[in-house]
Structures are given as C-alpha cells and as structure tokens.
C-alpha positions in Angstrom: -40.1 9.3 24.7 -36.5 9.8 23.9 -34.2 7.1 25.5 -31.5 8.4 27.8 -28.0 8.1 26.3 -25.8 5.2 27.3 -22.3 5.5 28.6 -21.1 4.6 25.1 -23.3 7.3 23.5 -21.7 9.9 25.8 -18.2 8.8 25.1 -17.6 11.2 22.4 -18.9 14.3 24.4 -16.1 16.6 25.5 -15.5 16.6 29.3 -15.3 20.2 30.4 -14.3 19.4 34.0 -10.8 18.1 32.8 -8.1 20.7 32.4 -6.1 21.2 29.1 -3.0 19.2 28.8 -0.7 22.2 29.4 -2.4 22.9 32.7 -1.8 19.5 34.3 0.8 19.8 37.1 3.4 17.8 38.8 2.3 17.5 42.4 3.2 15.2 45.3 0.0 13.3 44.7 0.8 12.7 41.1 4.3 11.6 42.1 2.9 9.1 44.5 0.4 7.7 42.1 3.0 7.2 39.3 6.1 6.2 41.3 5.7 2.5 40.4 5.6 3.4 36.7 8.6 5.6 37.0 10.5 2.7 38.5 9.3 0.4 35.6 10.8 2.7 32.9 13.7 4.1 34.8 16.3 2.7 32.6 14.8 4.2 29.4 13.2 7.4 30.6 15.6 9.9 32.2 14.6 10.8 35.7 14.7 14.5 34.8 11.9 13.9 32.2 9.6 12.1 34.5 7.9 15.2 35.9 7.0 16.2 32.3 5.3 12.8 31.7 3.8 11.9 35.0 0.9 14.5 35.1 -0.2 13.3 31.7 0.2 9.6 32.6 -1.7 10.1 35.8 -4.5 12.0 34.1 -4.8 9.4 31.2 -5.1 6.5 33.7 -7.9 8.3 35.7 -9.6 9.6 32.5 -9.8 6.2 30.7 -11.6 4.7 33.5 -14.2 7.5 33.4 -14.5 7.1 29.7 -14.6 3.3 29.8 -11.8 3.2 27.4 -8.9 0.8 26.5 -5.6 2.1 25.1 -3.8 0.1 22.4 -0.1 0.8 22.4 2.0 -0.5 19.4 5.5 -1.7 19.9 6.8 1.5 18.3 5.4 3.8 20.9 7.7 5.6 23.2 8.1 3.8 26.6 6.1 6.3 28.7 3.2 5.4 26.4 3.8 1.6 25.9 4.6 0.8 29.5 2.8 3.4 31.4 -0.7 3.9 29.9 -1.1 1.1 27.3 -3.6 -1.6 28.3 -2.9 -3.8 25.4 0.5 -3.9 23.7 2.0 -5.6 20.7 1.8 -5.5 16.9 -1.2 -4.1 15.0 -3.2 -7.3 14.5 -2.7 -8.4 18.1 -3.8 -5.0 19.4 -7.0 -5.2 17.2 -7.8 -8.7 18.4 -7.3 -7.7 22.1 -9.5 -4.6 21.5 -12.3 -6.8 20.2 -12.1 -9.0 23.3 -12.1 -6.1 25.7 -15.3 -5.1 27.5 -14.5 -1.4 27.1 -16.6 0.4 24.4 -14.0 3.1 23.6 -10.7 2.3 21.9 -7.8 4.8 21.8 -5.2 3.6 19.2 -1.7 4.7 20.1 -0.4 3.8 16.6 -1.0 4.8 13.1 -4.2 5.2 11.1 -4.4 1.8 9.4 -4.2 0.2 12.9 -7.2 2.2 14.1 -9.0 1.1 11.0 -8.1 -2.6 11.8 -9.4 -2.1 15.4 -12.7 -0.7 14.0 -13.0 -3.5 11.4 -12.8 -6.1 14.2 -14.9 -4.0 16.7 -17.5 -2.3 14.5 -19.7 -1.6 17.5 -17.1 0.3 19.4 -15.8 3.9 19.2 -12.2 4.1 17.9 -10.2 7.2 18.5 -6.7 8.1 17.2 -4.7 10.8 19.0 -3.4 12.4 15.7 -5.1 12.2 12.3 -1.7 12.8 10.7 -0.3 9.5 11.9 -0.1 7.7 8.6 2.2 5.1 7.1 4.5 5.2 4.0 3.7 1.5 3.3 0.0 1.8 3.6 0.0 4.8 1.5 1.8 3.0 -1.4 -1.3 1.2 -2.6 -5.1 1.7 -2.9 -8.0 -0.6 -3.1 -8.4 0.3 -6.7 -4.8 -0.8 -7.3 -5.6 -4.2 -5.8 -8.6 -4.6 -8.0 -6.4 -3.9 -11.1 -4.0 -6.5 -9.9 -6.6 -9.1 -9.5 -8.0 -8.3 -13.0 -4.5 -8.6 -14.5 -3.8 -11.9 -12.7 -7.0 -14.0 -12.6 -6.7 -17.2 -10.7 -3.7 -16.0 -8.6 -4.5 -15.2 -4.9 -3.7 -11.8 -3.5 -2.2 -11.9 0.0 -2.2 -8.4 1.6 -0.1 -7.4 4.6 -2.1 -6.2 7.5 -0.2 -3.0 7.4 -2.6 -1.6 4.8 -5.8 0.5 4.7 -9.2 -1.0 5.0 -10.1 -0.6 1.4 -6.9 -2.6 0.4 -7.8 -5.4 2.8 -11.4 -5.3 1.5 -10.2 -5.9 -2.1 -7.8 -8.7 -1.2 -8.3 -12.5 -0.8 -6.6 -12.9 2.5 -4.3 -10.9 4.9 -1.1 -11.9 6.5 1.4 -10.6 9.1 5.1 -10.6 9.0 4.9 -13.6 11.4 2.7 -15.8 9.4 3.3 -14.6 5.8 5.0 -17.8 4.6 2.3 -19.9 6.1 -0.5 -17.8 4.5 1.1 -17.8 1.1 1.6 -21.5 1.1 -1.9 -22.2 2.4 -3.7 -20.0 0.0 -1.7 -21.2 -3.0 -2.6 -24.7 -2.2 -6.2 -23.8 -1.8 -6.3 -22.1 -5.1 -4.3 -24.7 -6.9 -1.8 -22.1 -7.9 2.1 -22.2 -8.0 2.0 -18.4 -7.6 0.8 -15.9 -5.1 0.8 -12.1 -5.1 2.1 -10.6 -1.8 1.5 -6.9 -1.4 2.5 -4.2 -0.8 5.8 -4.6 1.0 8.4 -5.6 -1.6 11.0 -6.5 1.0 8.7 -8.7 3.0 7.7 -10.4 -0.2 11.3 -10.9 -1.2 12.1 -12.4 2.2 9.1 -14.6 2.0 10.1 -15.8 -1.4 13.3 -17.1 0.0 11.4 -19.3 2.5 8.9 -21.0 0.2 8.6 -22.9 -3.0 5.7 -20.7 -4.0 6.4 -18.2 -6.8 5.9 -14.7 -5.4 5.0 -11.5 -7.2 4.8 -8.2 -5.3 4.2 -4.5 -5.4 6.7 -1.6 -5.1 6.0 -0.5 -1.6 8.1 -0.3 1.6 8.3 0.9 5.1 10.4 4.1 5.2 11.9 3.0 8.6 13.0 -0.5 7.5 14.1 0.2 4.0 16.8 2.6 5.1 18.9 -0.1 6.8 21.7 -1.5 4.7 23.9 -4.5 4.8 27.0 -2.2 5.1 25.5 -0.8 8.3 25.1 -4.3 9.7 28.7 -5.2 8.9 29.9 -2.1 10.5 27.9 -2.9 13.6 29.6 -6.3 13.6 33.0 -4.7 13.7 32.0 -2.3 16.5 30.0 -4.8 18.6 31.4 -8.3 17.8 29.6 -9.7 20.9 26.2 -8.5 20.0 23.3 -10.4 18.5 21.9 -8.6 15.6 18.1 -9.1 15.3 16.2 -7.7 12.3 12.6 -7.4 10.9 11.6 -8.9 7.5 10.5 -5.5 6.2 14.2 -4.8 5.8 16.0 -5.5 2.5 17.1 -9.2 2.0 20.8 -8.4 2.3 20.1 -7.0 5.7 18.5 -10.1 6.9 21.3 -12.1 5.4 23.8 -10.2 7.5 21.8 -10.6 10.8 21.8 -13.4 13.4 18.0 -13.6 13.6 15.0 -12.2 11.6 11.4 -12.3 12.5 8.3 -10.2 13.3 8.2 -7.8 16.1 6.8 -10.5 18.3 9.5 -12.9 17.3 12.2 -10.4 17.8 11.0 -9.7 21.4 10.7 -13.4 22.1 14.2 -14.1 20.8 15.6 -11.6 23.3 13.4 -13.0 26.1 14.3 -16.7 25.4 18.1 -16.3 24.5 18.9 -13.5 26.9 21.9 -12.2 24.9 24.3 -10.0 26.8 24.1 -7.5 24.1 21.5 -7.0 21.3 20.9 -4.8 18.3 17.3 -4.5 17.1 17.2 -3.4 13.4 13.8 -1.8 13.5 12.0 1.3 14.8 13.8 3.0 17.7 11.2 2.8 20.5 11.0 -1.0 20.2 14.4 -1.3 21.6 13.4 0.8 24.6 10.3 -1.3 25.2 12.0 -4.6 24.9 14.9 -3.3 27.2 12.3 -2.6 29.9 11.4 -6.4 30.0 15.0 -7.6 29.6 17.2 -5.6 31.9 20.0 -8.2 31.7 20.6 -7.3 28.0 22.4 -4.3 26.9 20.9 -2.7 23.8 22.8 -0.9 21.1 20.4 1.4 19.2 21.3 2.1 15.6 17.6 2.5 14.8 15.4 4.7 12.6 12.6 6.8 13.9 9.1 6.5 12.3 7.9 10.1 12.0 4.3 8.9 11.9 4.4 6.9 15.1 6.1 9.8 16.8 3.1 12.0 16.2 1.4 10.0 18.9 2.0 11.6 22.3 0.7 11.5 25.8 -0.9 14.9 25.3 -2.6 13.6 22.1 -3.9 10.5 24.0 -5.2 12.7 26.8 -7.0 15.1 24.4 -8.5 12.1 22.5 -10.0 11.0 25.8 -10.9 14.4 27.2 -12.4 15.7 23.9 -13.6 12.5 22.3 -11.9 13.6 19.2 -10.6 12.1 16.0 -12.9 9.2 15.7 -12.0 6.6 13.0 -14.8 5.1 11.0 -14.9 2.5 8.1 -17.7 2.2 5.7 -19.6 -0.9 6.8 -19.5 -2.5 3.4 -15.7 -2.0 3.2 -15.4 -3.2 6.8 -17.3 -6.4 6.1 -15.1 -7.3 3.1 -11.9 -6.3 5.0 -13.0 -8.4 8.0 -13.5 -11.5 5.7 -9.9 -11.1 4.5 -8.6 -10.9 8.0 -10.8 -13.7 9.2 -9.5 -15.9 6.3 -6.1 -15.5 7.9 -7.3 -16.1 11.4 -9.0 -19.3 10.4 -5.6 -20.9 9.5 -4.0 -22.8 12.3 -1.5 -20.6 14.1 2.0 -21.7 15.1 2.6 -22.0 18.8 5.4 -19.3 18.7 6.4 -16.7 16.1 8.6 -18.4 13.5 11.9 -17.1 12.4 13.1 -16.4 8.9 16.0 -18.7 7.8 18.6 -16.0 7.0 21.0 -18.6 5.4 18.7 -19.2 2.5 19.7 -17.4 -0.7 17.8 -14.3 -1.7 15.4 -14.6 -4.6 14.8 -11.7 -7.1 11.0 -11.6 -7.6 9.1 -9.6 -10.2 6.6 -6.8 -9.5 3.1 -7.1 -10.7 2.4 -5.5 -14.1 -0.9 -3.5 -14.2 
C-alpha cells in the first residue's frame, strides 16, 4: 500500500487556490492586517509605496503558514522583505544556522544562490527554495572547487581557509570556512593546528588583505572580490568626511584596505549593526550594500543615515513577488549533491567547532596595510 504524502512531501506541489501575484489587491482587510508592519518601516518605505507591497506581504505571511515555511532574509534585502516577511534575519551563515534550528521543513532563501546552498548543507532533510535562480554572486563566481583542488596541490601543508560566501563545491574542497567576523580567528587557529606560518584565505582578496594586517600569520589569497564593496574608494571616504564631518563612517572588510584605513570602524555586517546600536551615533555612513542602511535605520531611529552605498544587482533580483511565487508554486528548489554537502558541512563545522567570541570583533583600521601575494597555480 502506498503511504500518504506528508506535509513536507506536498510542499513543492503548486497551490492552485492562491492567485497570481499581479492579481493580489489592496483591500481594507489587507490594510488592517499589515498596518503594524507599515508603521515599522515607515521611515524607509514611502507611504505611497505601501499599497503596492502590502498585498504581497499579507499573502506571504498567510501562505508561509500553510506551507510550513520559514523565510531567511539577508541583511541586503530591501526593508519590506527584511522587516516584514523575514522570519530569520542576518548574514548568510547565521541564516543557515537558524534555518537548521527551525521546526519548519520548507526554507525560502531571500538572498543569493550560495546562501541557499549553505542552508541546504546545514539542513539536508529540508526543502530549500530560492525566489530567483539568477541571484548569483560575483565573489562566489570567481572560484570553483577545481580551483581549490589545484591550490591545495600547489601548496601542500598549507591550510586553505574559504570564506562562506562561496559555492558548495568550493567549501567541500577546502579545509575550513570562515566569515568576515571570525576570519582572523580562523586563520590563526588553523595555522597553529597545522604548524604552518602561512594560510591561504580565498577567494576575497580584500578580506584577505585586511585580515593580513591583523595577524602575524602570512596570508596568500585569490583574485576575487565582491562587486559591491570593491567599488568603494578612499577618495570617496575622504569626500564624505568633508561633506559630513559629524558622521561615523563604518565599513565592511570586503572593501579595499585604504577604504578601511579611512573609516572610523570596520567589521562584519553583524559588527556594523552592533556598532550603531551600541554607540548610537547621531549620523552614520555604512560603506556596504544599500539596503543594509535602511534595515539598520529601522532599528536605530535616533541615528541619521547618509547612504553613499552601492546596489547588489543579484540581491535585488529577490522580490516580494518572487518570494510569493516560490511559496505558491514550490518552485526553484536548491539541491546539493550529498557527497559535496557532506564535505562542505565538514568545512563549516570545523569553523563552528572553534570557540566563538562573545561579540563580533572589529578590524583595527590603524594597522598598516600589508601587500600579500596571490596563489600561483
């Protein structure tokens, strides 16, 4: 006798009783159900736009309950996604960890493809959906698993530390992963474990250069970068100083070293948000993807934000309509080969097994920049 499908088994079946996104309407009932969310984002979402967002927000909130789904919203999502439909919010690794802990069996990744892969790696038994398959990443695309294997063959005995902003096959070929928050700690720990004075930190060359200035471990890197952060320049920072002398300039370590040198604070997305929360500057400039300023502003209304930011075209492919259709149609499932997932999970777990700091550490921007070599393969 054939077993009846579980709720999880049915999760990917299209739901014909839900209308297409374009047919959702702004009604008094929708207005009433979403009013509290409109108030939450009122400072960053114009009132005139809310009737366009609210029908989708309302439908997503109801539909995810029917699906038994959890929505992961990255820091770079627009505020109507991040603050209105996201169940778990933060950076890519935090989202994947929260997804693994959640009871829901369907995950919708409001972020780019490698993030959905990471969620699948840490939750192999769950269904992971992404609203747009075109949501890639310039940094993740800069290196492949085969590249990592060639690096390891060229540098035997040197540990390879891979940024979590990479594909599953790259993680799988690496020795250990890191985040922008713990990169220094991971490099030092794995170098000590391997008895090596050198570590290879890939693929973000700017993160590697910034880490090299914070540690005595010799760093080699790969020529890859985030197309959002690499566009910022020290000249821009200095111009912002002239225009906004009372502002705190807060930057991400994926930016070039001279940008960090010109800033007041540098750290991961979590550290940037924590800095604003803890220091409550009257004016702040976040040198990162545009939407993060909006999302941090919602939680820090006493701070005025100047937004000289760059948009990530890949993140901006994720929309409320795409999230709704992912849930309604059960479309764009992200899978990872089990053998690749096992190896990638081991690299992530090696990082998670290290003692974590109580709070996201900052980069010391006063330290001199170090010119580090690229790997030769």
